[in-house]
A tleap script that builds the chain and sets N, CA, C and O, in Angstrom:
source leaprc.protein.ff14SB
mol = sequence {
  NMET SER ALA SER GLY LYS ASN ASP LYS PRO
  VAL LYS HIE ASP SER SER LEU VAL PRO VAL
  VAL ILE MET GLY GLN THR TYR LYS VAL ARG
  ALA GLU GLU ASP ILE ALA TYR ILE GLU GLU
  LEU ALA ARG PHE VAL ASP THR LYS MET ARG
  THR ILE GLY ASP ALA THR GLY THR SER GLU
  SER LEU LYS VAL ALA ILE LEU ALA ALA LEU
  ASN ILE ALA ASP GLU LEU PHE LYS ALA GLU
  GLN ARG GLU ARG SER SER ASP GLN GLU LEU
  VAL ALA ARG VAL ASP GLU LEU VAL GLU THR
  LEU GLU LYS SER LEU ARG GLU PRO THR GLN
  THR SER PRO ALA CILE
}
set mol.1.N position { 0.810 -1.325 0.253 }
set mol.1.CA position { 0.062 0.072 -0.081 }
set mol.1.C position { 0.782 1.328 -0.240 }
set mol.1.O position { 1.697 1.418 0.578 }
set mol.2.N position { 0.666 2.393 -1.073 }
set mol.2.CA position { 1.368 3.367 -0.868 }
set mol.2.C position { 0.629 4.319 -0.615 }
set mol.2.O position { -0.590 4.201 -0.740 }
set mol.3.N position { 1.378 5.812 -0.083 }
set mol.3.CA position { 0.405 6.917 0.133 }
set mol.3.C position { 0.456 7.654 -1.154 }
set mol.3.O position { -0.253 8.660 -1.189 }
set mol.4.N position { 1.030 7.416 -2.049 }
set mol.4.CA position { 0.895 8.089 -3.370 }
set mol.4.C position { -0.080 7.542 -4.570 }
set mol.4.O position { -0.538 8.131 -5.549 }
set mol.5.N position { -0.234 6.071 -4.078 }
set mol.5.CA position { -1.204 5.343 -5.263 }
set mol.5.C position { -0.498 5.036 -6.374 }
set mol.5.O position { -1.157 4.351 -7.156 }
set mol.6.N position { 0.943 5.369 -6.848 }
set mol.6.CA position { 1.612 5.279 -7.948 }
set mol.6.C position { 2.327 3.793 -8.028 }
set mol.6.O position { 2.644 3.213 -9.067 }
set mol.7.N position { 2.486 3.369 -6.814 }
set mol.7.CA position { 3.499 1.793 -6.586 }
set mol.7.C position { 2.978 1.452 -5.525 }
set mol.7.O position { 2.079 2.066 -4.949 }
set mol.8.N position { 3.673 0.098 -5.049 }
set mol.8.CA position { 2.906 -0.641 -4.013 }
set mol.8.C position { 4.185 -0.524 -2.967 }
set mol.8.O position { 4.309 -1.322 -2.038 }
set mol.9.N position { 5.001 0.410 -3.180 }
set mol.9.CA position { 6.305 0.551 -2.194 }
set mol.9.C position { 6.114 1.317 -0.970 }
set mol.9.O position { 5.933 2.521 -1.151 }
set mol.10.N position { 6.112 0.921 0.181 }
set mol.10.CA position { 5.849 1.833 1.260 }
set mol.10.C position { 6.634 2.945 1.274 }
set mol.10.O position { 7.831 2.961 0.984 }
set mol.11.N position { 5.670 4.295 1.760 }
set mol.11.CA position { 6.540 5.481 2.172 }
set mol.11.C position { 7.470 5.255 3.042 }
set mol.11.O position { 7.210 4.666 4.091 }
set mol.12.N position { 8.634 5.665 2.758 }
set mol.12.CA position { 9.431 5.587 3.941 }
set mol.12.C position { 10.020 7.014 4.128 }
set mol.12.O position { 10.074 7.732 3.130 }
set mol.13.N position { 10.428 7.445 5.223 }
set mol.13.CA position { 11.165 9.004 5.420 }
set mol.13.C position { 12.121 8.490 6.550 }
set mol.13.O position { 11.977 7.549 7.330 }
set mol.14.N position { 13.110 9.365 6.409 }
set mol.14.CA position { 14.534 9.404 7.486 }
set mol.14.C position { 13.827 9.763 8.499 }
set mol.14.O position { 13.127 10.750 8.271 }
set mol.15.N position { 13.738 9.258 9.701 }
set mol.15.CA position { 13.562 9.792 10.852 }
set mol.15.C position { 12.667 10.778 10.903 }
set mol.15.O position { 13.108 11.896 11.168 }
set mol.16.N position { 11.443 10.644 10.704 }
set mol.16.CA position { 10.144 11.664 10.386 }
set mol.16.C position { 9.479 11.472 11.923 }
set mol.16.O position { 9.211 10.383 12.431 }
set mol.17.N position { 9.306 12.619 12.456 }
set mol.17.CA position { 8.236 12.666 13.388 }
set mol.17.C position { 6.604 12.082 13.103 }
set mol.17.O position { 6.056 12.920 12.387 }
set mol.18.N position { 6.002 11.358 13.302 }
set mol.18.CA position { 5.052 10.659 13.283 }
set mol.18.C position { 4.247 10.902 14.170 }
set mol.18.O position { 4.530 10.432 15.272 }
set mol.19.N position { 2.773 11.828 14.032 }
set mol.19.CA position { 1.872 12.261 15.076 }
set mol.19.C position { 0.815 10.911 15.315 }
set mol.19.O position { 0.111 10.445 14.419 }
set mol.20.N position { 0.869 10.405 16.711 }
set mol.20.CA position { 0.132 9.393 16.780 }
set mol.20.C position { -1.019 9.757 17.943 }
set mol.20.O position { -0.827 10.639 18.780 }
set mol.21.N position { -2.115 9.036 17.884 }
set mol.21.CA position { -3.048 9.433 19.131 }
set mol.21.C position { -3.414 8.112 19.641 }
set mol.21.O position { -3.906 7.120 19.103 }
set mol.22.N position { -2.932 8.453 21.153 }
set mol.22.CA position { -3.248 7.078 22.310 }
set mol.22.C position { -3.822 7.654 23.237 }
set mol.22.O position { -3.417 8.726 23.689 }
set mol.23.N position { -5.090 6.897 23.768 }
set mol.23.CA position { -5.793 7.378 24.574 }
set mol.23.C position { -5.959 8.882 24.807 }
set mol.23.O position { -5.670 9.392 25.889 }
set mol.24.N position { -6.430 9.580 23.768 }
set mol.24.CA position { -6.430 10.757 23.660 }
set mol.24.C position { -5.544 11.877 23.697 }
set mol.24.O position { -5.719 13.084 23.864 }
set mol.25.N position { -4.482 11.109 23.484 }
set mol.25.CA position { -3.217 11.816 23.801 }
set mol.25.C position { -2.000 11.984 22.501 }
set mol.25.O position { -1.621 10.872 22.132 }
set mol.26.N position { -1.385 13.046 21.814 }
set mol.26.CA position { -0.736 12.875 20.972 }
set mol.26.C position { 0.702 12.921 21.465 }
set mol.26.O position { 1.266 13.596 22.326 }
set mol.27.N position { 1.068 12.050 20.693 }
set mol.27.CA position { 2.758 11.705 20.677 }
set mol.27.C position { 3.382 11.754 19.371 }
set mol.27.O position { 2.818 11.248 18.400 }
set mol.28.N position { 4.574 12.363 19.274 }
set mol.28.CA position { 5.147 12.568 17.900 }
set mol.28.C position { 6.371 11.594 18.411 }
set mol.28.O position { 7.170 11.696 19.343 }
set mol.29.N position { 6.152 10.553 17.335 }
set mol.29.CA position { 7.185 9.376 17.222 }
set mol.29.C position { 8.161 9.566 16.050 }
set mol.29.O position { 7.791 9.889 14.921 }
set mol.30.N position { 9.599 9.311 16.452 }
set mol.30.CA position { 10.492 9.427 15.622 }
set mol.30.C position { 10.689 8.174 14.964 }
set mol.30.O position { 11.290 7.237 15.488 }
set mol.31.N position { 10.239 8.151 13.934 }
set mol.31.CA position { 10.460 6.639 13.100 }
set mol.31.C position { 10.999 6.510 11.774 }
set mol.31.O position { 10.684 7.377 10.959 }
set mol.32.N position { 11.870 5.436 11.368 }
set mol.32.CA position { 12.143 5.371 10.190 }
set mol.32.C position { 11.540 4.006 9.652 }
set mol.32.O position { 12.249 3.300 8.935 }
set mol.33.N position { 10.381 3.653 9.946 }
set mol.33.CA position { 9.557 3.067 9.397 }
set mol.33.C position { 8.367 3.415 8.531 }
set mol.33.O position { 8.100 4.594 8.762 }
set mol.34.N position { 7.640 2.977 7.751 }
set mol.34.CA position { 6.530 3.413 6.904 }
set mol.34.C position { 5.675 4.357 7.583 }
set mol.34.O position { 5.419 3.849 8.674 }
set mol.35.N position { 5.384 4.930 7.530 }
set mol.35.CA position { 4.174 6.087 8.426 }
set mol.35.C position { 3.109 5.277 8.464 }
set mol.35.O position { 2.660 5.030 9.584 }
set mol.36.N position { 2.577 4.788 7.510 }
set mol.36.CA position { 1.480 3.932 7.803 }
set mol.36.C position { 1.429 2.744 8.935 }
set mol.36.O position { 0.512 2.415 9.688 }
set mol.37.N position { 2.613 2.279 8.793 }
set mol.37.CA position { 2.877 1.069 9.836 }
set mol.37.C position { 2.924 1.384 11.236 }
set mol.37.O position { 2.437 0.665 12.108 }
set mol.38.N position { 3.764 2.920 11.521 }
set mol.38.CA position { 3.521 3.405 12.681 }
set mol.38.C position { 2.274 3.938 13.239 }
set mol.38.O position { 2.107 3.982 14.458 }
set mol.39.N position { 1.352 4.362 12.368 }
set mol.39.CA position { -0.168 4.587 12.952 }
set mol.39.C position { -0.807 3.449 13.222 }
set mol.39.O position { -1.722 3.495 14.045 }
set mol.40.N position { -0.427 2.058 12.522 }
set mol.40.CA position { -1.326 1.112 12.472 }
set mol.40.C position { -0.808 0.679 13.716 }
set mol.40.O position { -1.703 0.178 14.396 }
set mol.41.N position { 0.661 0.683 14.454 }
set mol.41.CA position { 1.123 0.285 15.503 }
set mol.41.C position { 0.244 0.918 16.786 }
set mol.41.O position { -0.424 0.379 17.668 }
set mol.42.N position { 0.534 2.212 16.495 }
set mol.42.CA position { -0.434 2.961 17.614 }
set mol.42.C position { -1.967 2.829 17.666 }
set mol.42.O position { -2.577 2.914 18.732 }
set mol.43.N position { -2.557 2.623 16.503 }
set mol.43.CA position { -4.115 1.886 16.644 }
set mol.43.C position { -4.155 1.010 17.396 }
set mol.43.O position { -4.864 1.108 18.397 }
set mol.44.N position { -3.379 -0.162 17.137 }
set mol.44.CA position { -3.288 -1.372 18.026 }
set mol.44.C position { -3.057 -0.905 19.326 }
set mol.44.O position { -3.912 -1.117 20.186 }
set mol.45.N position { -2.056 -0.317 19.590 }
set mol.45.CA position { -1.576 0.025 21.188 }
set mol.45.C position { -2.949 0.628 21.796 }
set mol.45.O position { -3.520 0.103 22.752 }
set mol.46.N position { -3.416 1.792 21.133 }
set mol.46.CA position { -4.816 2.704 21.573 }
set mol.46.C position { -5.827 1.342 21.928 }
set mol.46.O position { -6.221 1.067 23.061 }
set mol.47.N position { -6.042 0.815 21.082 }
set mol.47.CA position { -7.383 -0.079 21.207 }
set mol.47.C position { -7.209 -1.062 22.424 }
set mol.47.O position { -8.182 -1.465 23.061 }
set mol.48.N position { -5.992 -1.404 22.691 }
set mol.48.CA position { -5.432 -2.279 23.445 }
set mol.48.C position { -5.535 -2.054 24.893 }
set mol.48.O position { -5.849 -2.789 25.829 }
set mol.49.N position { -5.125 -0.634 24.790 }
set mol.49.CA position { -5.343 0.361 26.237 }
set mol.49.C position { -6.785 0.698 26.528 }
set mol.49.O position { -7.446 0.575 27.560 }
set mol.50.N position { -7.050 1.099 25.477 }
set mol.50.CA position { -8.918 1.283 25.788 }
set mol.50.C position { -9.662 0.144 26.103 }
set mol.50.O position { -10.604 0.350 26.868 }
set mol.51.N position { -9.467 -1.178 25.660 }
set mol.51.CA position { -10.105 -2.485 26.121 }
set mol.51.C position { -9.925 -2.678 27.495 }
set mol.51.O position { -10.894 -2.878 28.227 }
set mol.52.N position { -8.305 -2.621 28.089 }
set mol.52.CA position { -7.831 -3.003 29.229 }
set mol.52.C position { -8.613 -1.975 30.213 }
set mol.52.O position { -9.218 -2.329 31.225 }
set mol.53.N position { -8.487 -0.529 29.703 }
set mol.53.CA position { -9.411 0.535 30.501 }
set mol.53.C position { -10.655 0.201 30.861 }
set mol.53.O position { -11.018 0.383 32.023 }
set mol.54.N position { -11.303 -0.216 30.127 }
set mol.54.CA position { -12.800 -0.200 30.002 }
set mol.54.C position { -13.158 -1.677 30.755 }
set mol.54.O position { -14.272 -1.751 31.274 }
set mol.55.N position { -12.148 -3.005 30.848 }
set mol.55.CA position { -12.284 -4.090 31.491 }
set mol.55.C position { -12.252 -3.913 32.950 }
set mol.55.O position { -13.019 -4.329 33.818 }
set mol.56.N position { -11.033 -3.098 33.030 }
set mol.56.CA position { -10.340 -2.876 34.616 }
set mol.56.C position { -11.273 -1.555 35.367 }
set mol.56.O position { -11.355 -1.489 36.594 }
set mol.57.N position { -11.837 -0.705 34.605 }
set mol.57.CA position { -12.765 0.392 34.984 }
set mol.57.C position { -11.317 1.347 35.653 }
set mol.57.O position { -11.370 2.016 36.685 }
set mol.58.N position { -10.419 1.233 35.005 }
set mol.58.CA position { -9.037 2.133 35.325 }
set mol.58.C position { -8.975 3.453 34.660 }
set mol.58.O position { -8.990 3.366 33.432 }
set mol.59.N position { -8.941 4.063 34.905 }
set mol.59.CA position { -8.450 5.555 33.849 }
set mol.59.C position { -7.006 5.848 33.845 }
set mol.59.O position { -6.376 6.148 32.831 }
set mol.60.N position { -6.507 5.744 35.052 }
set mol.60.CA position { -4.882 5.920 34.933 }
set mol.60.C position { -4.189 5.552 34.150 }
set mol.60.O position { -4.021 4.338 34.036 }
set mol.61.N position { -3.441 6.569 33.210 }
set mol.61.CA position { -2.940 6.086 32.032 }
set mol.61.C position { -1.580 5.089 32.309 }
set mol.61.O position { -1.082 4.392 31.425 }
set mol.62.N position { -1.068 5.162 33.744 }
set mol.62.CA position { 0.442 4.788 33.330 }
set mol.62.C position { -0.249 3.195 34.218 }
set mol.62.O position { 0.417 2.185 33.990 }
set mol.63.N position { -1.023 3.079 34.801 }
set mol.63.CA position { -1.515 1.600 35.068 }
set mol.63.C position { -2.127 1.111 33.912 }
set mol.63.O position { -2.089 -0.102 33.703 }
set mol.64.N position { -2.652 1.820 33.172 }
set mol.64.CA position { -3.254 0.947 31.880 }
set mol.64.C position { -2.072 0.658 30.877 }
set mol.64.O position { -2.023 -0.384 30.222 }
set mol.65.N position { -1.175 1.603 30.808 }
set mol.65.CA position { -0.224 1.458 29.977 }
set mol.65.C position { 0.360 0.117 30.553 }
set mol.65.O position { 0.283 -0.801 29.736 }
set mol.66.N position { 0.887 -0.200 31.676 }
set mol.66.CA position { 1.632 -1.091 32.021 }
set mol.66.C position { 0.743 -2.718 31.963 }
set mol.66.O position { 1.156 -3.856 31.743 }
set mol.67.N position { -0.507 -2.221 32.244 }
set mol.67.CA position { -1.348 -3.538 31.764 }
set mol.67.C position { -1.515 -3.936 30.443 }
set mol.67.O position { -1.567 -5.093 30.027 }
set mol.68.N position { -1.600 -2.846 29.778 }
set mol.68.CA position { -1.362 -3.437 28.343 }
set mol.68.C position { -0.031 -3.690 27.640 }
set mol.68.O position { 0.106 -4.245 26.550 }
set mol.69.N position { 0.951 -3.190 28.446 }
set mol.69.CA position { 2.343 -3.798 27.850 }
set mol.69.C position { 2.510 -5.091 28.285 }
set mol.69.O position { 3.196 -5.854 27.604 }
set mol.70.N position { 1.963 -5.491 29.372 }
set mol.70.CA position { 1.906 -6.873 29.818 }
set mol.70.C position { 0.843 -7.519 29.086 }
set mol.70.O position { 1.324 -8.607 28.769 }
set mol.71.N position { 0.011 -7.470 28.773 }
set mol.71.CA position { -0.588 -8.101 27.725 }
set mol.71.C position { -0.204 -8.575 26.336 }
set mol.71.O position { -0.421 -9.657 25.790 }
set mol.72.N position { 0.452 -7.437 25.883 }
set mol.72.CA position { 1.301 -7.487 24.653 }
set mol.72.C position { 2.363 -8.602 24.751 }
set mol.72.O position { 2.560 -9.592 24.047 }
set mol.73.N position { 2.931 -8.166 25.756 }
set mol.73.CA position { 4.332 -9.292 26.224 }
set mol.73.C position { 3.723 -10.713 26.075 }
set mol.73.O position { 4.205 -11.569 25.332 }
set mol.74.N position { 2.730 -10.871 26.769 }
set mol.74.CA position { 1.913 -12.126 26.608 }
set mol.74.C position { 1.722 -12.614 25.445 }
set mol.74.O position { 2.232 -13.659 25.040 }
set mol.75.N position { 0.829 -11.754 24.702 }
set mol.75.CA position { 0.397 -12.437 23.455 }
set mol.75.C position { 2.004 -12.757 22.720 }
set mol.75.O position { 2.082 -13.897 22.262 }
set mol.76.N position { 2.931 -12.126 22.602 }
set mol.76.CA position { 4.259 -12.136 21.840 }
set mol.76.C position { 4.723 -13.312 22.453 }
set mol.76.O position { 4.997 -14.216 21.664 }
set mol.77.N position { 4.880 -13.538 23.616 }
set mol.77.CA position { 5.640 -14.597 23.963 }
set mol.77.C position { 4.531 -16.120 23.927 }
set mol.77.O position { 4.936 -17.220 24.302 }
set mol.78.N position { 3.283 -15.897 23.464 }
set mol.78.CA position { 2.773 -17.169 23.426 }
set mol.78.C position { 2.631 -17.307 21.877 }
set mol.78.O position { 2.018 -18.308 21.505 }
set mol.79.N position { 3.148 -16.375 20.819 }
set mol.79.CA position { 3.046 -16.330 19.568 }
set mol.79.C position { 4.420 -16.963 19.212 }
set mol.79.O position { 4.502 -17.854 18.366 }
set mol.80.N position { 5.433 -16.508 19.843 }
set mol.80.CA position { 6.963 -17.184 19.994 }
set mol.80.C position { 6.877 -18.693 20.145 }
set mol.80.O position { 7.388 -19.499 19.367 }
set mol.81.N position { 6.113 -19.010 21.324 }
set mol.81.CA position { 5.986 -20.372 21.505 }
set mol.81.C position { 5.480 -21.188 20.336 }
set mol.81.O position { 6.055 -22.158 19.842 }
set mol.82.N position { 4.326 -20.664 19.962 }
set mol.82.CA position { 3.681 -21.462 18.850 }
set mol.82.C position { 4.731 -21.786 17.573 }
set mol.82.O position { 4.937 -22.815 16.929 }
set mol.83.N position { 5.306 -20.410 17.506 }
set mol.83.CA position { 6.127 -20.459 16.378 }
set mol.83.C position { 7.398 -21.670 16.797 }
set mol.83.O position { 7.788 -22.358 15.853 }
set mol.84.N position { 7.826 -21.843 17.736 }
set mol.84.CA position { 8.710 -22.649 18.138 }
set mol.84.C position { 8.154 -24.054 18.012 }
set mol.84.O position { 8.838 -24.938 17.497 }
set mol.85.N position { 6.786 -24.312 18.524 }
set mol.85.CA position { 6.467 -25.729 18.227 }
set mol.85.C position { 6.220 -25.932 16.943 }
set mol.85.O position { 6.645 -26.966 16.426 }
set mol.86.N position { 5.594 -25.128 16.292 }
set mol.86.CA position { 5.366 -25.529 14.693 }
set mol.86.C position { 6.666 -25.888 13.923 }
set mol.86.O position { 6.769 -26.779 13.080 }
set mol.87.N position { 7.869 -24.848 14.452 }
set mol.87.CA position { 9.097 -25.142 13.826 }
set mol.87.C position { 9.657 -26.750 14.058 }
set mol.87.O position { 10.179 -27.478 13.212 }
set mol.88.N position { 9.376 -27.042 15.461 }
set mol.88.CA position { 9.744 -28.180 15.828 }
set mol.88.C position { 9.024 -29.520 15.254 }
set mol.88.O position { 9.545 -30.623 15.092 }
set mol.89.N position { 7.722 -29.136 14.997 }
set mol.89.CA position { 6.970 -30.190 14.390 }
set mol.89.C position { 7.144 -30.420 12.630 }
set mol.89.O position { 6.845 -31.307 11.830 }
set mol.90.N position { 7.698 -29.288 12.578 }
set mol.90.CA position { 8.067 -29.205 11.081 }
set mol.90.C position { 9.523 -30.186 10.687 }
set mol.90.O position { 9.593 -31.045 9.808 }
set mol.91.N position { 10.703 -29.711 11.714 }
set mol.91.CA position { 12.047 -30.315 11.571 }
set mol.91.C position { 11.904 -31.898 12.139 }
set mol.91.O position { 12.814 -32.686 11.883 }
set mol.92.N position { 10.550 -32.404 13.040 }
set mol.92.CA position { 10.266 -33.967 13.101 }
set mol.92.C position { 9.517 -34.530 11.870 }
set mol.92.O position { 9.353 -35.750 11.885 }
set mol.93.N position { 8.977 -33.766 10.680 }
set mol.93.CA position { 7.992 -34.373 9.968 }
set mol.93.C position { 9.464 -34.716 8.609 }
set mol.93.O position { 9.746 -35.702 7.929 }
set mol.94.N position { 10.041 -33.391 8.740 }
set mol.94.CA position { 11.457 -33.491 7.365 }
set mol.94.C position { 12.120 -34.859 7.668 }
set mol.94.O position { 12.433 -35.714 6.839 }
set mol.95.N position { 12.296 -34.910 9.192 }
set mol.95.CA position { 13.504 -35.742 9.698 }
set mol.95.C position { 12.900 -37.270 9.140 }
set mol.95.O position { 13.565 -38.003 8.408 }
set mol.96.N position { 11.351 -37.636 9.688 }
set mol.96.CA position { 10.694 -38.545 9.348 }
set mol.96.C position { 10.528 -38.601 7.300 }
set mol.96.O position { 10.472 -39.624 6.618 }
set mol.97.N position { 10.504 -37.734 7.005 }
set mol.97.CA position { 10.489 -37.930 5.382 }
set mol.97.C position { 12.076 -38.174 4.927 }
set mol.97.O position { 12.198 -38.765 3.854 }
set mol.98.N position { 12.898 -37.919 5.384 }
set mol.98.CA position { 14.256 -38.044 4.822 }
set mol.98.C position { 14.485 -39.807 5.138 }
set mol.98.O position { 14.728 -40.758 4.395 }
set mol.99.N position { 14.318 -39.701 6.296 }
set mol.99.CA position { 14.568 -41.221 6.729 }
set mol.99.C position { 13.599 -42.343 5.970 }
set mol.99.O position { 13.876 -43.539 5.888 }
set mol.100.N position { 12.606 -41.814 5.523 }
set mol.100.CA position { 11.641 -42.758 4.621 }
set mol.100.C position { 12.405 -42.903 3.298 }
set mol.100.O position { 12.638 -44.039 2.885 }
set mol.101.N position { 12.774 -41.925 2.669 }
set mol.101.CA position { 13.734 -41.477 1.483 }
set mol.101.C position { 14.812 -42.123 1.666 }
set mol.101.O position { 15.201 -42.775 0.698 }
set mol.102.N position { 15.448 -42.155 2.634 }
set mol.102.CA position { 16.859 -42.827 2.573 }
set mol.102.C position { 16.774 -44.203 2.376 }
set mol.102.O position { 17.480 -44.826 1.582 }
set mol.103.N position { 15.511 -44.907 3.431 }
set mol.103.CA position { 15.586 -46.479 3.303 }
set mol.103.C position { 14.956 -46.558 2.109 }
set mol.103.O position { 15.547 -47.442 1.490 }
set mol.104.N position { 13.997 -46.078 1.380 }
set mol.104.CA position { 13.610 -46.548 -0.238 }
set mol.104.C position { 15.100 -46.456 -0.970 }
set mol.104.O position { 15.099 -47.287 -1.878 }
set mol.105.N position { 16.024 -45.944 -0.927 }
set mol.105.CA position { 16.842 -45.488 -1.703 }
set mol.105.C position { 17.893 -46.695 -1.295 }
set mol.105.O position { 18.719 -47.122 -2.102 }
set mol.106.N position { 17.789 -47.096 -0.213 }
set mol.106.CA position { 18.879 -48.176 -0.034 }
set mol.106.C position { 18.017 -49.584 -0.236 }
set mol.106.O position { 18.780 -50.544 -0.340 }
set mol.107.N position { 16.824 -49.883 -0.304 }
set mol.107.CA position { 15.990 -50.864 -0.730 }
set mol.107.C position { 16.523 -51.340 -2.304 }
set mol.107.O position { 16.565 -50.466 -3.170 }
set mol.108.N position { 16.888 -52.606 -2.607 }
set mol.108.CA position { 16.648 -52.861 -3.955 }
set mol.108.C position { 15.476 -52.735 -4.905 }
set mol.108.O position { 14.381 -53.213 -4.611 }
set mol.109.N position { 15.672 -52.165 -5.917 }
set mol.109.CA position { 14.604 -51.869 -6.854 }
set mol.109.C position { 14.211 -53.293 -7.820 }
set mol.109.O position { 14.928 -54.137 -8.358 }
set mol.110.N position { 12.906 -53.130 -7.758 }
set mol.110.CA position { 12.557 -54.577 -8.452 }
set mol.110.C position { 12.153 -54.066 -9.845 }
set mol.110.O position { 11.397 -53.130 -10.103 }
set mol.111.N position { 12.794 -54.853 -10.663 }
set mol.111.CA position { 12.414 -54.473 -12.302 }
set mol.111.C position { 11.293 -55.507 -12.808 }
set mol.111.O position { 10.915 -56.514 -12.209 }
set mol.112.N position { 10.941 -55.123 -13.801 }
set mol.112.CA position { 9.832 -56.015 -14.710 }
set mol.112.C position { 10.509 -56.986 -15.331 }
set mol.112.O position { 11.481 -56.597 -15.979 }
set mol.113.N position { 10.217 -58.489 -15.326 }
set mol.113.CA position { 10.981 -59.196 -16.212 }
set mol.113.C position { 10.786 -58.759 -17.680 }
set mol.113.O position { 9.982 -57.880 -17.989 }
set mol.114.N position { 11.488 -59.353 -18.487 }
set mol.114.CA position { 11.877 -58.797 -19.623 }
set mol.114.C position { 10.689 -59.602 -20.822 }
set mol.114.O position { 10.751 -60.777 -20.460 }
set mol.115.N position { 9.924 -59.561 -21.731 }
set mol.115.CA position { 9.041 -59.827 -22.392 }
set mol.115.C position { 9.656 -60.401 -23.527 }
set mol.115.O position { 8.967 -60.808 -24.463 }
savepdb mol mol.pdb
quit
């Protein structure tokens, strides 16, 4: 997705200050990433903080931010664990396939009798 609409490359700016709004507060974030990406991150954090604030009845920004950070860290750790488990399963399956292939290559081949 591009800001110009002329190509599919993201718009990058060197150390741009990107204004983002989180919990009603505007922050200028220095970013070398695509501006749309930074805005998406800010929306994610804002949504997470609002959800936690609503669920806990807490309006104290620092407490909500800490709870949101813990929640996001939990999601990250669980996603990394799922990825590690998936990688381990994939390696085990590849090992099984290699073993099967090696076994079949060691077995003598049967040829059809000549007619």
